[in-house]
SEMAR-593399 format. One line per 10 residues: for each residue x negated, y negated, z negated of N, C-alpha, C. Coordinates in nm, 3 decimals, always signed. Atoms other than C-alpha are relative to their C-alpha. Layout:
<pts>
X:Y:Z:X:Y:Z:X:Y:Z; ...
</pts>
This chain:
<pts>
+0.019:-0.097:+0.063:-23.509:-5.829:-9.252:+0.102:+0.096:-0.001; -0.089:-0.074:-0.049:-23.319:-5.555:-9.121:-0.004:+0.138:-0.052; +0.011:-0.145:+0.052:-23.444:-5.215:-9.273:-0.147:+0.024:-0.020; +0.148:-0.066:+0.032:-23.728:-5.045:-9.430:-0.060:+0.079:+0.096; +0.067:-0.076:-0.112:-23.788:-4.824:-9.133:-0.069:-0.076:+0.086; +0.072:+0.099:-0.093:-23.904:-5.147:-8.953:-0.132:-0.043:-0.079; +0.097:+0.041:+0.096:-24.162:-5.201:-9.228:-0.100:+0.099:-0.018; +0.109:-0.085:+0.021:-24.520:-5.078:-9.281:-0.012:+0.006:-0.148; +0.045:-0.020:+0.136:-24.683:-4.977:-9.621:-0.020:-0.139:-0.052; +0.082:+0.135:+0.031:-24.863:-5.325:-9.646:+0.118:-0.107:-0.015
-0.119:+0.079:+0.014:-24.518:-5.512:-9.580:+0.091:+0.030:-0.125; -0.094:-0.048:+0.119:-24.330:-5.316:-9.842:-0.058:-0.052:-0.122; +0.072:+0.040:+0.126:-24.599:-5.371:-10.110:-0.012:-0.152:-0.027; -0.001:+0.157:+0.013:-24.617:-5.742:-10.007:+0.128:-0.056:-0.061; -0.121:+0.071:+0.042:-24.239:-5.791:-10.083:+0.006:+0.033:-0.163; +0.000:-0.037:+0.142:-24.285:-5.587:-10.413:-0.092:-0.090:-0.083; +0.104:+0.077:+0.094:-24.586:-5.791:-10.531:+0.063:-0.146:-0.015; -0.062:+0.121:+0.013:-24.395:-6.103:-10.444:+0.115:-0.009:-0.098; -0.124:-0.011:+0.097:-24.090:-6.001:-10.636:-0.054:-0.001:-0.159; +0.077:+0.036:+0.127:-24.329:-5.969:-10.959:-0.029:-0.121:-0.035
+0.019:+0.144:+0.020:-24.410:-6.332:-10.928:+0.121:-0.062:-0.031; -0.110:+0.058:+0.016:-24.054:-6.407:-10.930:+0.068:+0.054:-0.130; -0.074:-0.066:+0.103:-23.938:-6.197:-11.208:-0.005:-0.085:-0.127; -0.009:+0.094:+0.133:-24.041:-6.443:-11.484:+0.071:-0.120:+0.008; -0.093:+0.119:-0.032:-23.826:-6.715:-11.338:+0.129:+0.019:-0.096; -0.128:-0.035:+0.095:-23.530:-6.530:-11.522:-0.014:+0.002:-0.145; +0.012:+0.005:+0.151:-23.683:-6.553:-11.857:-0.031:-0.160:-0.052; +0.003:+0.139:+0.026:-23.726:-6.949:-11.834:+0.111:-0.056:-0.075; -0.102:+0.080:+0.063:-23.518:-7.178:-12.035:+0.097:-0.063:+0.115; -0.065:+0.061:-0.147:-23.449:-7.352:-11.672:-0.016:+0.119:+0.099
+0.029:-0.117:-0.075:-23.396:-7.053:-11.463:-0.001:-0.058:+0.165; +0.000:+0.075:-0.134:-23.491:-7.260:-11.120:-0.147:-0.006:+0.038; +0.121:+0.025:-0.066:-23.776:-7.271:-10.885:+0.036:-0.079:+0.141; -0.029:+0.101:-0.139:-23.796:-7.512:-10.551:-0.025:+0.050:+0.115; +0.045:-0.030:-0.139:-23.907:-7.292:-10.288:+0.097:-0.007:+0.122; -0.107:-0.006:-0.095:-23.561:-7.290:-10.099:+0.085:-0.146:-0.009; -0.073:+0.131:-0.012:-23.472:-7.666:-10.167:+0.037:-0.058:+0.116; -0.031:+0.070:-0.136:-23.292:-7.814:-9.895:+0.033:+0.097:+0.104; -0.042:-0.111:-0.103:-23.227:-7.465:-9.729:+0.144:+0.031:-0.042; -0.134:-0.032:+0.017:-22.876:-7.328:-9.684:-0.005:+0.153:+0.034
+0.005:-0.161:-0.017:-22.805:-6.953:-9.740:+0.146:+0.018:+0.012; -0.119:-0.054:-0.010:-22.473:-6.792:-9.612:+0.013:+0.129:-0.026; -0.037:-0.143:+0.029:-22.343:-6.480:-9.759:+0.135:+0.023:+0.071; -0.099:-0.053:-0.104:-22.136:-6.318:-9.465:+0.031:+0.147:-0.052; -0.041:-0.122:+0.042:-21.968:-6.026:-9.643:+0.135:+0.042:+0.039; -0.118:-0.033:-0.052:-21.720:-5.837:-9.441:+0.049:+0.137:-0.056; -0.051:-0.122:+0.096:-21.688:-5.553:-9.706:+0.004:-0.043:-0.132; -0.009:+0.035:+0.126:-21.623:-5.566:-10.060:-0.133:+0.031:-0.074; +0.129:-0.005:+0.060:-21.939:-5.606:-10.298:+0.019:-0.076:-0.124; +0.004:+0.072:+0.112:-22.003:-5.696:-10.654:-0.135:-0.034:-0.038
+0.128:+0.005:+0.027:-22.367:-5.631:-10.749:-0.080:-0.080:+0.122; +0.087:+0.052:-0.105:-22.522:-5.710:-10.398:+0.028:-0.151:+0.019; -0.047:+0.143:-0.021:-22.315:-6.033:-10.335:-0.039:-0.095:-0.112; +0.029:+0.088:+0.132:-22.363:-6.178:-10.684:-0.163:-0.020:-0.026; +0.156:+0.001:+0.002:-22.738:-6.084:-10.662:-0.050:-0.105:+0.091; +0.042:+0.087:-0.101:-22.795:-6.255:-10.353:+0.030:-0.174:-0.016; -0.046:+0.146:+0.037:-22.599:-6.569:-10.471:-0.077:-0.054:-0.103; +0.083:+0.040:+0.106:-22.787:-6.588:-10.788:-0.148:-0.021:+0.042; +0.141:+0.025:-0.058:-23.118:-6.530:-10.610:-0.016:-0.138:+0.077; +0.012:+0.145:-0.080:-23.060:-6.831:-10.361:+0.020:-0.114:-0.081
-0.005:+0.113:+0.096:-22.943:-7.041:-10.637:-0.113:-0.014:-0.079; +0.124:+0.024:+0.098:-23.261:-6.985:-10.872:-0.103:-0.041:+0.110; +0.096:+0.069:-0.090:-23.464:-7.062:-10.558:+0.031:-0.140:+0.063; -0.038:+0.145:-0.019:-23.277:-7.410:-10.531:+0.066:-0.010:+0.151; -0.060:+0.011:-0.119:-23.104:-7.317:-10.200:+0.153:-0.023:-0.020; -0.143:+0.028:-0.005:-22.739:-7.443:-10.126:+0.063:+0.141:+0.061; -0.075:-0.133:-0.036:-22.498:-7.133:-10.086:+0.121:-0.012:+0.049; -0.140:+0.001:-0.054:-22.203:-7.082:-9.871:+0.056:+0.156:-0.017; -0.066:-0.158:+0.030:-21.973:-6.769:-9.971:+0.091:+0.007:+0.100; -0.096:-0.042:-0.110:-21.779:-6.607:-9.680:+0.057:+0.133:-0.025
-0.074:-0.142:+0.019:-21.522:-6.343:-9.729:+0.098:-0.017:+0.143; -0.055:-0.014:-0.120:-21.342:-6.217:-9.421:+0.159:-0.039:-0.007; -0.128:+0.016:+0.035:-20.985:-6.252:-9.581:+0.015:-0.137:-0.007; -0.008:+0.130:-0.010:-21.037:-6.622:-9.633:-0.059:-0.087:+0.121; +0.069:+0.067:-0.118:-21.185:-6.708:-9.289:+0.083:+0.014:+0.130; -0.065:+0.003:-0.132:-21.091:-6.758:-8.927:-0.001:+0.146:+0.076; -0.005:-0.127:-0.052:-21.182:-6.395:-8.863:+0.136:+0.063:-0.015; -0.141:-0.045:+0.018:-20.839:-6.306:-8.989:+0.097:-0.061:+0.105; -0.077:+0.063:-0.103:-20.699:-6.532:-8.717:-0.066:+0.035:+0.148; +0.057:-0.046:-0.135:-20.912:-6.346:-8.431:-0.123:-0.055:+0.033
+0.143:+0.052:-0.029:-21.250:-6.522:-8.438:-0.095:+0.112:-0.005; +0.114:-0.115:-0.004:-21.545:-6.281:-8.356:-0.102:-0.014:-0.092; +0.121:-0.008:+0.116:-21.825:-6.189:-8.606:-0.106:-0.083:+0.075; +0.120:+0.081:-0.051:-22.077:-6.358:-8.350:+0.055:-0.164:-0.009; -0.079:+0.133:+0.005:-21.858:-6.678:-8.332:-0.001:-0.061:-0.141; +0.011:+0.048:+0.124:-21.833:-6.699:-8.690:-0.144:-0.026:-0.051; +0.135:+0.030:+0.048:-22.213:-6.671:-8.754:-0.058:-0.131:+0.063; +0.061:+0.128:-0.087:-22.291:-6.929:-8.469:+0.073:-0.135:-0.060; -0.058:+0.142:+0.051:-22.042:-7.182:-8.619:-0.056:-0.042:-0.119; +0.089:+0.027:+0.100:-22.220:-7.149:-8.944:-0.133:-0.055:+0.015
+0.128:+0.063:-0.033:-22.561:-7.198:-8.806:+0.018:-0.132:+0.070; -0.021:+0.131:-0.045:-22.432:-7.498:-8.633:+0.023:-0.108:-0.102; +0.004:+0.084:+0.134:-22.378:-7.630:-8.978:-0.122:-0.006:-0.084; +0.158:+0.022:+0.049:-22.736:-7.601:-9.056:-0.045:+0.115:-0.103; +0.054:-0.098:+0.086:-22.751:-7.261:-9.228:-0.130:+0.072:+0.050; +0.134:-0.048:-0.027:-23.106:-7.134:-9.254:-0.010:+0.159:-0.010; -0.008:-0.126:+0.027:-23.047:-6.785:-9.382:+0.130:+0.076:-0.012; -0.134:-0.073:-0.002:-22.756:-6.548:-9.316:-0.022:+0.142:-0.052; -0.007:-0.123:+0.050:-22.702:-6.252:-9.551:+0.112:+0.071:+0.030; -0.115:-0.055:-0.050:-22.470:-6.008:-9.397:+0.009:+0.154:-0.036
-0.024:-0.155:+0.019:-22.301:-5.692:-9.502:+0.119:+0.026:+0.109; -0.115:-0.043:-0.106:-22.069:-5.525:-9.232:+0.028:+0.138:+0.017; -0.048:-0.150:+0.001:-21.888:-5.193:-9.185:-0.094:+0.056:+0.132; +0.046:-0.069:-0.123:-22.075:-5.164:-8.837:-0.160:+0.017:-0.030; +0.154:-0.014:+0.030:-22.434:-5.019:-8.862:-0.096:-0.092:+0.062; +0.099:+0.104:-0.080:-22.581:-5.241:-8.592:+0.016:-0.152:-0.021; -0.044:+0.140:-0.005:-22.414:-5.570:-8.710:-0.122:-0.103:-0.032; +0.103:+0.103:+0.044:-22.726:-5.734:-8.876:-0.124:-0.018:+0.107; +0.109:-0.005:-0.098:-22.962:-5.626:-8.584:+0.049:-0.094:+0.125; -0.061:+0.083:-0.074:-22.705:-5.784:-8.342:-0.008:-0.140:-0.020
+0.010:+0.146:+0.042:-22.693:-6.102:-8.533:-0.127:-0.054:+0.008; +0.135:+0.052:-0.014:-23.053:-6.133:-8.538:-0.056:-0.024:+0.138; +0.027:+0.037:-0.145:-23.073:-6.128:-8.153:+0.076:-0.122:+0.036; -0.091:+0.086:-0.075:-22.780:-6.377:-8.118:-0.016:-0.141:-0.067; +0.010:+0.129:+0.050:-22.875:-6.655:-8.360:-0.137:-0.015:-0.047; +0.126:+0.034:+0.016:-23.183:-6.859:-8.457:-0.040:+0.017:-0.156; +0.022:-0.005:+0.148:-23.137:-6.841:-8.841:-0.052:+0.145:-0.039; +0.043:-0.147:+0.038:-23.302:-6.562:-9.036:+0.119:+0.077:-0.048; -0.110:-0.068:+0.016:-23.099:-6.268:-9.084:-0.054:+0.106:-0.108; +0.028:-0.097:+0.083:-23.103:-6.040:-9.399:+0.129:+0.117:-0.003
-0.107:-0.110:+0.012:-22.922:-5.699:-9.400:+0.021:+0.029:-0.141; -0.051:-0.025:+0.140:-22.708:-5.660:-9.717:+0.064:+0.124:-0.010; -0.076:-0.124:+0.002:-22.573:-5.315:-9.611:+0.075:+0.001:+0.138; -0.083:-0.015:-0.116:-22.460:-5.218:-9.268:+0.044:+0.147:+0.053; -0.053:-0.122:-0.054:-22.238:-4.911:-9.181:-0.076:+0.112:-0.083; +0.072:-0.105:+0.017:-22.429:-4.579:-9.229:-0.143:-0.014:-0.010; +0.138:+0.010:-0.046:-22.768:-4.728:-9.144:-0.076:-0.041:-0.103; +0.112:+0.040:+0.122:-22.955:-4.923:-9.419:+0.052:-0.096:-0.088; -0.025:+0.113:+0.108:-22.926:-5.126:-9.734:-0.145:-0.031:-0.053; +0.152:+0.000:+0.013:-23.304:-5.237:-9.730:-0.018:-0.074:-0.148
+0.067:+0.051:+0.138:-23.301:-5.464:-10.046:+0.043:+0.095:-0.121; -0.030:-0.123:+0.113:-23.133:-5.177:-10.255:-0.115:+0.089:-0.004; +0.131:-0.093:-0.003:-23.411:-4.946:-10.130:-0.114:-0.083:-0.061; +0.122:+0.088:+0.068:-23.662:-5.231:-10.236:+0.021:+0.010:-0.158; -0.024:+0.000:+0.151:-23.511:-5.256:-10.576:-0.026:+0.143:-0.071; +0.019:-0.137:+0.066:-23.507:-4.882:-10.641:-0.169:+0.036:+0.000; +0.142:-0.038:+0.029:-23.875:-4.841:-10.539:-0.073:-0.093:-0.082; +0.043:+0.095:+0.111:-23.960:-5.168:-10.746:+0.010:+0.054:-0.140; -0.017:-0.057:+0.131:-23.807:-5.015:-11.044:-0.092:+0.117:-0.029; +0.101:-0.110:+0.031:-24.001:-4.687:-10.997:-0.123:-0.037:-0.024
+0.160:+0.044:+0.009:-24.332:-4.850:-10.932:-0.022:-0.075:-0.110; +0.025:+0.050:+0.154:-24.281:-5.062:-11.250:-0.025:+0.077:-0.115; +0.013:-0.089:+0.090:-24.239:-4.774:-11.466:-0.111:+0.107:+0.004; +0.097:-0.094:-0.038:-24.446:-4.501:-11.293:-0.129:-0.042:+0.062; +0.112:+0.068:-0.064:-24.701:-4.756:-11.141:-0.033:+0.043:+0.140; +0.014:-0.050:-0.130:-24.710:-4.556:-10.817:+0.094:+0.097:+0.031; -0.088:-0.113:-0.031:-24.481:-4.352:-10.621:-0.080:+0.122:+0.081; +0.083:-0.103:-0.050:-24.771:-4.160:-10.476:+0.004:+0.142:-0.064; -0.002:-0.109:+0.046:-24.708:-3.795:-10.528:+0.122:+0.038:-0.087; -0.132:-0.010:+0.071:-24.360:-3.837:-10.711:+0.087:+0.084:+0.082
-0.125:-0.076:-0.074:-24.084:-3.579:-10.633:+0.120:-0.086:-0.053; -0.119:+0.093:+0.016:-23.775:-3.798:-10.595:+0.128:+0.053:+0.066; -0.130:-0.061:-0.051:-23.421:-3.644:-10.570:+0.089:-0.095:+0.040; -0.101:+0.092:-0.040:-23.158:-3.825:-10.383:+0.128:+0.102:+0.004; -0.104:-0.097:+0.023:-22.839:-3.645:-10.489:+0.159:-0.050:+0.050; -0.152:+0.046:-0.017:-22.470:-3.662:-10.351:+0.021:-0.021:+0.167; -0.049:+0.041:-0.127:-22.319:-3.823:-10.034:-0.090:-0.055:+0.086; +0.095:+0.043:-0.094:-22.612:-3.845:-9.816:+0.049:-0.063:+0.129; -0.036:+0.022:-0.148:-22.435:-3.858:-9.490:+0.074:-0.153:+0.004; -0.063:+0.151:-0.005:-22.241:-4.185:-9.575:-0.060:-0.101:-0.080
+0.055:+0.105:+0.097:-22.499:-4.349:-9.783:-0.120:-0.094:+0.090; +0.123:+0.066:-0.052:-22.708:-4.635:-9.628:-0.101:-0.027:-0.102; +0.120:+0.007:+0.118:-22.893:-4.667:-9.968:-0.105:+0.125:+0.027; +0.101:-0.130:-0.027:-23.025:-4.302:-9.902:-0.101:-0.039:+0.104; +0.081:+0.001:-0.105:-23.160:-4.380:-9.574:-0.139:-0.110:-0.031; +0.096:+0.085:+0.051:-23.343:-4.709:-9.712:-0.098:+0.039:-0.084; +0.066:-0.046:+0.098:-23.465:-4.517:-9.988:-0.132:+0.110:+0.065; +0.091:-0.096:-0.090:-23.596:-4.227:-9.751:-0.120:-0.057:+0.063; +0.133:+0.088:-0.061:-23.794:-4.475:-9.544:-0.104:-0.034:-0.086; +0.080:+0.067:+0.087:-23.930:-4.672:-9.819:-0.087:+0.102:-0.081
+0.072:-0.098:+0.102:-24.020:-4.389:-10.073:-0.100:+0.057:+0.064; +0.093:-0.083:-0.079:-24.175:-4.157:-9.822:-0.122:-0.074:+0.064; +0.111:+0.084:-0.047:-24.386:-4.441:-9.676:-0.096:-0.022:-0.110; +0.066:+0.044:+0.118:-24.516:-4.511:-10.020:-0.073:+0.122:-0.060; +0.045:-0.128:+0.039:-24.618:-4.139:-10.062:+0.086:+0.077:-0.099; -0.062:-0.085:+0.074:-24.337:-3.986:-10.253:+0.050:+0.111:+0.083; -0.060:-0.129:-0.034:-24.184:-3.643:-10.186:+0.157:-0.010:-0.009; -0.156:+0.036:+0.014:-23.813:-3.707:-10.117:+0.071:+0.147:+0.025; -0.097:-0.110:+0.002:-23.558:-3.427:-10.179:+0.135:-0.040:+0.011; -0.164:+0.022:+0.005:-23.208:-3.461:-10.051:+0.086:+0.126:-0.061
-0.079:-0.113:+0.077:-22.977:-3.255:-10.267:+0.178:-0.031:+0.016; -0.147:+0.010:-0.006:-22.593:-3.200:-10.185:+0.065:+0.133:+0.088; -0.070:-0.111:-0.105:-22.356:-2.977:-9.996:-0.033:-0.009:+0.134; +0.033:+0.035:-0.140:-22.417:-2.914:-9.632:+0.091:-0.088:+0.065; -0.093:+0.098:-0.051:-22.106:-3.117:-9.560:-0.029:-0.149:-0.008; +0.032:+0.136:+0.028:-22.255:-3.415:-9.694:-0.132:-0.041:+0.022; +0.119:+0.043:-0.042:-22.594:-3.399:-9.538:+0.009:-0.070:+0.141; -0.012:+0.085:-0.110:-22.662:-3.639:-9.250:-0.019:+0.085:+0.127; +0.042:-0.061:-0.104:-22.684:-3.525:-8.894:-0.150:-0.024:+0.043; +0.136:-0.009:-0.016:-23.037:-3.428:-8.772:-0.093:-0.031:-0.115
+0.075:+0.029:+0.115:-23.164:-3.424:-9.120:-0.133:+0.049:+0.014; +0.133:-0.069:-0.021:-23.460:-3.204:-9.004:-0.093:-0.115:+0.076; +0.088:+0.097:-0.066:-23.584:-3.531:-8.819:-0.053:-0.100:-0.096; +0.042:+0.101:+0.108:-23.621:-3.730:-9.155:-0.106:+0.052:-0.085; +0.119:-0.039:+0.089:-23.932:-3.723:-9.372:+0.063:+0.037:-0.148; -0.068:-0.045:+0.109:-23.756:-3.519:-9.621:-0.001:+0.163:-0.016; -0.041:-0.136:+0.012:-23.686:-3.168:-9.764:+0.144:+0.011:-0.054; -0.137:-0.042:+0.029:-23.351:-3.025:-9.830:+0.034:+0.097:-0.110; -0.039:-0.103:+0.082:-23.188:-2.839:-10.114:+0.158:-0.012:-0.025; -0.147:-0.013:+0.016:-22.821:-2.728:-10.144:+0.047:+0.034:-0.156
-0.015:-0.031:+0.148:-22.871:-2.668:-10.533:-0.073:-0.110:-0.076; +0.069:+0.115:+0.069:-22.948:-2.937:-10.762:-0.061:+0.091:-0.124; +0.064:-0.059:+0.099:-23.032:-2.678:-11.042:-0.130:+0.075:+0.045; +0.129:-0.057:-0.063:-23.297:-2.517:-10.808:-0.121:-0.106:-0.007; +0.088:+0.093:-0.005:-23.484:-2.850:-10.793:-0.021:-0.110:-0.117; -0.005:+0.123:+0.081:-23.416:-3.061:-11.088:-0.112:+0.014:-0.096; +0.082:-0.004:+0.089:-23.675:-2.926:-11.321:-0.145:-0.056:+0.076; +0.104:+0.052:-0.075:-23.946:-3.041:-11.045:-0.011:-0.151:+0.004; -0.006:+0.135:-0.014:-23.820:-3.410:-11.027:-0.051:-0.093:-0.084; +0.055:+0.109:+0.088:-23.982:-3.715:-11.143:+0.111:-0.105:-0.009
-0.115:+0.108:+0.016:-23.691:-3.949:-11.050:+0.123:+0.075:+0.077; -0.098:-0.053:-0.065:-23.340:-3.858:-10.958:+0.098:-0.130:+0.034; -0.091:+0.101:-0.026:-23.087:-4.090:-10.776:+0.115:+0.048:+0.032; -0.132:-0.048:-0.015:-22.736:-4.026:-10.797:+0.094:-0.091:+0.078; -0.081:+0.065:-0.100:-22.515:-4.124:-10.520:+0.153:+0.007:-0.014; -0.141:-0.013:+0.006:-22.151:-4.221:-10.532:+0.052:+0.074:+0.126; -0.083:-0.038:-0.123:-21.901:-4.023:-10.315:+0.102:-0.089:+0.052; -0.064:+0.106:-0.056:-21.777:-4.249:-10.072:+0.138:+0.033:+0.065; -0.115:-0.042:-0.062:-21.444:-4.140:-10.013:+0.074:-0.086:+0.093; -0.071:+0.086:-0.088:-21.320:-4.449:-9.840:-0.094:-0.001:+0.154
+0.051:+0.028:-0.142:-21.570:-4.392:-9.552:+0.002:+0.155:+0.059; -0.023:-0.136:-0.070:-21.455:-4.010:-9.497:+0.116:+0.012:+0.067; -0.120:-0.030:-0.084:-21.222:-3.874:-9.254:+0.081:+0.097:-0.063; -0.074:-0.113:+0.060:-21.133:-3.569:-9.458:-0.082:+0.026:-0.143; +0.076:-0.038:+0.142:-21.229:-3.398:-9.789:-0.127:+0.126:+0.053; +0.101:-0.077:-0.032:-21.579:-3.249:-9.739:-0.028:+0.130:-0.094; +0.001:-0.086:+0.116:-21.538:-3.022:-10.062:+0.114:+0.036:-0.044; -0.124:-0.051:+0.036:-21.263:-2.820:-10.202:+0.065:-0.100:-0.101; -0.061:+0.085:+0.110:-21.218:-3.062:-10.514:-0.115:-0.080:-0.075; +0.099:+0.083:+0.071:-21.392:-3.344:-10.714:-0.043:+0.088:-0.118
+0.047:-0.092:+0.130:-21.405:-3.091:-11.009:-0.108:+0.107:+0.054; +0.117:-0.085:-0.050:-21.606:-2.853:-10.800:-0.118:-0.064:+0.035; +0.138:+0.060:-0.021:-21.839:-3.092:-10.685:-0.083:-0.054:-0.115; +0.075:+0.045:+0.130:-21.904:-3.217:-11.033:-0.066:+0.089:-0.053; +0.041:-0.109:+0.073:-21.948:-2.877:-11.149:-0.149:+0.041:+0.046; +0.107:-0.067:-0.080:-22.223:-2.799:-10.880:-0.111:-0.129:+0.010; +0.100:+0.085:-0.039:-22.398:-3.146:-10.821:+0.013:-0.133:-0.109; +0.006:+0.115:+0.111:-22.298:-3.378:-11.147:-0.107:+0.016:-0.088; +0.108:+0.000:+0.109:-22.573:-3.488:-11.367:+0.058:-0.015:-0.130; -0.062:-0.019:+0.134:-22.462:-3.368:-11.700:-0.096:-0.003:-0.108
+0.090:-0.028:+0.109:-22.609:-3.374:-12.047:-0.079:+0.108:+0.002; +0.043:-0.127:-0.005:-22.643:-3.008:-12.029:-0.115:+0.011:+0.117; +0.113:+0.006:-0.116:-22.836:-3.046:-11.697:-0.124:-0.064:-0.041; +0.126:+0.082:+0.038:-23.064:-3.304:-11.837:-0.100:+0.071:-0.084; +0.096:-0.068:+0.105:-23.198:-3.061:-12.092:-0.106:+0.084:+0.105; +0.090:-0.069:-0.092:-23.362:-2.880:-11.772:-0.105:-0.081:+0.060; +0.065:+0.096:-0.063:-23.516:-3.201:-11.656:-0.126:-0.028:-0.083; +0.100:+0.049:+0.072:-23.856:-3.348:-11.747:+0.029:-0.118:-0.103; -0.044:+0.102:+0.109:-23.861:-3.564:-12.056:-0.004:-0.134:+0.051; +0.034:+0.133:-0.060:-23.983:-3.865:-11.860:+0.083:-0.034:+0.153
-0.077:+0.027:-0.150:-23.739:-3.834:-11.553:+0.075:-0.128:+0.003; -0.072:+0.128:-0.021:-23.599:-4.152:-11.420:+0.133:+0.017:+0.051; -0.142:-0.004:-0.051:-23.226:-4.170:-11.377:+0.075:-0.103:+0.067; -0.034:+0.117:-0.064:-23.105:-4.388:-11.119:+0.145:+0.004:+0.067; -0.127:-0.009:-0.072:-22.770:-4.493:-10.945:+0.010:-0.138:+0.061; +0.004:+0.137:-0.065:-22.711:-4.768:-10.695:+0.134:-0.073:-0.037; -0.117:+0.053:+0.033:-22.353:-4.825:-10.819:+0.106:-0.024:+0.113; -0.071:-0.027:+0.119:-22.061:-4.848:-10.855:+0.011:+0.142:-0.054; -0.010:-0.138:+0.054:-22.061:-4.543:-11.081:+0.125:+0.052:-0.032; -0.122:-0.078:+0.037:-21.771:-4.285:-11.089:-0.053:+0.100:-0.109
+0.023:-0.070:+0.139:-21.831:-4.167:-11.457:+0.066:+0.128:+0.017; -0.072:-0.124:-0.008:-21.754:-3.806:-11.486:+0.011:+0.083:+0.118; -0.004:-0.057:-0.139:-21.790:-3.739:-11.120:-0.154:+0.041:+0.037; +0.139:-0.017:-0.045:-22.154:-3.773:-11.003:-0.098:-0.021:-0.139; +0.083:+0.013:+0.128:-22.289:-3.861:-11.372:+0.090:-0.014:-0.102; -0.076:+0.021:+0.123:-22.177:-3.823:-11.710:-0.038:-0.144:-0.082; +0.023:+0.102:+0.089:-22.142:-4.123:-11.938:-0.149:+0.006:-0.098; +0.095:-0.010:+0.095:-22.399:-4.003:-12.184:-0.142:-0.002:+0.078; +0.109:-0.011:-0.062:-22.659:-3.958:-11.908:-0.003:-0.146:+0.061; +0.001:+0.131:-0.052:-22.572:-4.299:-11.736:-0.057:-0.102:-0.102
+0.040:+0.080:+0.114:-22.629:-4.464:-12.075:-0.098:+0.041:-0.094; +0.110:-0.067:+0.090:-22.905:-4.243:-12.210:-0.131:-0.068:+0.042; +0.116:+0.042:+0.020:-23.266:-4.281:-12.267:-0.070:-0.007:+0.131; +0.081:+0.004:-0.143:-23.374:-4.195:-11.898:+0.061:-0.086:+0.087; -0.073:+0.084:-0.103:-23.137:-4.416:-11.732:-0.074:-0.134:+0.019; +0.056:+0.140:-0.036:-23.282:-4.721:-11.551:+0.108:-0.084:+0.099; -0.112:+0.066:-0.090:-22.950:-4.812:-11.381:+0.018:-0.172:-0.029; -0.011:+0.148:+0.001:-22.933:-5.163:-11.537:-0.141:-0.068:+0.005; +0.157:+0.061:-0.037:-23.320:-5.218:-11.488:+0.016:-0.029:+0.147; -0.011:+0.012:-0.137:-23.222:-5.162:-11.113:+0.070:-0.132:+0.007
-0.069:+0.121:-0.011:-22.969:-5.439:-11.143:-0.078:-0.127:-0.008; +0.086:+0.105:+0.042:-23.206:-5.667:-11.314:-0.109:-0.018:+0.108; +0.086:+0.005:-0.105:-23.474:-5.596:-11.075:+0.035:-0.043:+0.149; -0.051:+0.036:-0.136:-23.261:-5.653:-10.762:+0.014:-0.150:+0.006; +0.011:+0.145:-0.014:-23.259:-6.023:-10.844:-0.134:-0.046:+0.037; +0.121:+0.027:-0.052:-23.620:-6.060:-10.827:-0.047:+0.030:+0.130; +0.029:-0.073:-0.125:-23.653:-5.836:-10.520:+0.070:-0.079:+0.124; -0.063:+0.088:-0.098:-23.389:-6.056:-10.335:-0.044:-0.140:+0.009; +0.055:+0.138:-0.043:-23.540:-6.372:-10.418:-0.139:+0.015:+0.055; +0.133:-0.042:-0.078:-23.885:-6.223:-10.273:+0.053:+0.005:+0.144
-0.015:-0.007:-0.147:-23.700:-6.140:-9.970:+0.054:-0.126:+0.060; -0.037:+0.130:-0.062:-23.520:-6.485:-9.918:-0.120:-0.092:+0.014; +0.132:+0.078:-0.014:-23.850:-6.651:-9.995:-0.083:+0.031:+0.124; +0.106:-0.053:-0.097:-24.051:-6.443:-9.755:+0.052:-0.027:+0.138; -0.054:+0.024:-0.155:-23.805:-6.466:-9.438:+0.006:-0.141:+0.029; +0.005:+0.143:-0.016:-23.788:-6.847:-9.490:-0.148:-0.034:+0.010; +0.139:+0.052:-0.023:-24.177:-6.859:-9.511:-0.034:+0.044:+0.142; +0.037:-0.041:-0.123:-24.197:-6.644:-9.198:+0.061:-0.091:+0.106; -0.055:+0.103:-0.095:-23.956:-6.880:-9.005:-0.069:-0.115:+0.003; +0.093:+0.123:+0.015:-24.180:-7.173:-9.123:-0.107:+0.016:+0.089
+0.124:-0.042:-0.070:-24.476:-7.003:-8.984:+0.010:+0.000:+0.138; -0.051:-0.008:-0.147:-24.310:-6.930:-8.653:+0.033:-0.119:+0.063; -0.028:+0.123:-0.053:-24.186:-7.276:-8.608:-0.125:-0.075:+0.014
</pts>
């Protein structure tokens, strides 16, 4: 499970439909199911993470798998061991599924060609974050019933966002019109080759949007400052209470987290009636349970 660009519409819908079946497990008094009993899931996170790591850990646990938690600072990588050697050593211990987050865009694809265990991309470089894209789509589909014909705005730091890329591929394949919004300095290279339209003004497109996904400015990934000041960026591209008055009454406000309140989105909007940010987090658990279940099922069928 490396990216949504690799999947067709039926495969994406199959994952989403499977997630629906797993959603009710979290409402039980005993929040466990046996599909991955006896399996081992290793979380290889070479970057800091809160939501994604904990969501995968909880998803594996609820499917009754054993979980190995890996952090670079507490591993032999800090002593010079390579990324592939680390993964191969874990596989030798009987790991069945490797969930990997890495600063390099091609890390999960390289790993999938180098080990026999299933590989799930939990975010790689500027490339993709497929389970975040899936949970975004799942959240929209659950509320709007379908993505067909919806106008979805992705606003902010598109250039450095792997979430944006997964959203673009997944949402466009399911029939949505995706509009990228932000300053020219935060647009990805070759944006004209993506299945999107582009606007450099949030105010010009806000009234049209059915869904708006506000991205965090990823200062840690930038070599310089792509705009004069945070205050200026927030003035032109921040989702404020005042701006929301121009939006549709039923617009969905999304954010992949972590939120920089007061920069890309004001607190009153992030916590307001149109916000589905916490729904995204909740739905992410069911989606990741579905992904772990399906990659294990595919491996079993292949064997």
